[in-house]
N, C-alpha and C positions, 0 to 999 in steps of 0.2 A: 830153134838150133837142131841140126841135123847131124845123126851119129851113124848114118847109113855107111860112110866109107870105112869107118873103124870098128864095125860090127859089135859094138857093146850093145846087148839087148836086154841084160838084167842087171840092175845097178842095186847093190845091198849097201844099206846105210847101217853102220854099226856103231856103238860108242855107248857112253854111261847114261842111265836114265837122267834126263833133264838136259842133254847136250843140244838138244833141237832136232833131233832126228825126223819127228812127225811133220813139224812147220817145213822143214827144209825139203824133206820128201815130197811134200805135195806141191811146193812151189817148183822143185825140180822136175818132177813129172808133168806138171802143165807147160812149163817152158819147153820141154823135149817132146811133146806130144806122146807121152808113155802112159801106161795105166799105173795105178798106185795101190799098194797095199801096205798096211800098218800090221804087222804080226799079233801085236797085243790086242788091238781092236779086232782083228779077224778071230782071232780065239774067244775074246769076250763075247762077241756075237753069237759064234758057233754053239758056245757051251751056256750062253745067256746067264753068266756069272761075271763077276769083276775078277782082274787078276788077283786082287787080294782073297776074295772068296774061294778062287780056284786053288790057291795056296793053302788056305785055312782047312777046306773041306776034302780036297784029291791031293794035296801035296805038290811039291816042286817037281818030283820026278815025273808025275803024270803031266804038268804044264810043259816041262822040257821035251817030253815026248810028242807032245801036240806041236810044238814048235817044229821039231824036226819032220814030222809028217807033213806039215805045211810047207816047208822049204823043199821037200821032194815034190809035192804038188806045184809049186810054182816053179819048179825047175824045167817044166814043159811050157811055161810061158815066155813070151818075147814082148820087147818093148815094156819094160815094167820096172819100177823103181819101188824097193821093198825097204822100209823102215823097220829095224828088228828091235826086239826086246833087248835091254842091255846086257843080258847073261846067255842070250841065245847062241853066239859065237862060241862059248865055252864048250858046248858039246863038239869034240873032233869031227865026228861024222857029218853032223850039220855044217859045220865050217868047211870041211872038205866038199860038200855039196855046192854050197856058195861059191867057192873059189873055182870048181870046175865048170859050173854053169854061168857065172857072172863076174862083175867087177865089184869090187869091196872098197867101200870108202869109209875110213874111221872118222867120225865128227868128234874130232878131240876137244874138249873142254876142261879146263882145270876145274878141281874140286870147289875152289873159292868162287869161281863163275857159276857153275852149277847151282851151288847154295843160294847165290843171289837170285836165280831163275827159280828156284824151288820153294821157297820161303812161303809162298801163297798156293802152291800147286795142290793137286788133289793126292793127297797122301794114300788114298785106297789104291790107286794105280801103281804105287810103287812099294809094294810090300817089303822087298829086300833092303830099302833105305830107311823104313820108318818104323821098323818091327823088331827092334832090339834096344839094349840098354846104351848103345854109343849115341852120340849126338850126330847130326846130319854131316858135319864136315869131317868128323872121324869116320863114320860109316862110308862116306865117298871116297876118302883117302885108301882106306882099308880095300874098298872094292876095286879101284883102279888099280893098287898094288897087284891084286890078285888076277886082274884080268889084263894086264898091260902087255904081257908077252903075246897073247892072242890077238888083241887088237892091232899091234904092231905088225901082224902079218897081212894087214889089208894092202891093197894094190895102190891106194892113195890116203894121205893121211891129210886133213884139213884142220887146222887150230882155228876155232871160232871164238876164241876168247877176245872180248871187246869189239866184236862186229856183230851186226845183226844177221837175220836169216837172209835177207835180200842180198847183202854183200857176200855171205857165205855161199849161197846158190850161184851167184856170179862167178866167184871163184872156182867152184866146182865146174861148171860149164867151161871155164876158160882151161882148166886142166885136162877135162875130158877130151878136147880138141886134140891133145897131144898123144892120145893113148889109141892103141889099135893096132 
């Protein structure tokens, strides 16, 4: 797929942890011949710590600062798909950078759908979902309520409940043709 005519050079995938951003981002970047970055993976590799370790030893504010710096750095890139951490868009300055430089897609999954996907997942990668007294579904619902208004500001919203990553990627590609 070629996006030259509509000038979309940076695609940011936002949404809750477990919505499929990483898998979809990798497939989308391959299909578009774009490069790919997962912000969580990038920060983990840079700091040589897991997300959970970063939160525990340096705090969430430190992590969010690293996310903002990375988005600034990536704003110079072209032909790139960027899967963001679930909380990254909550920082207004970071969201504005994404909006100014790229095309934002909310991969929207219901808390029930995410719960199904996360049951056997790596809990260390998702400290904000597994690090308090709430059960997973209550955590997901509270998190979605908190972030809904931010996520809703995306340029495109793709609901991927009950469809797999391949179908979701095809749906995004079809929608991208209409933009620009």
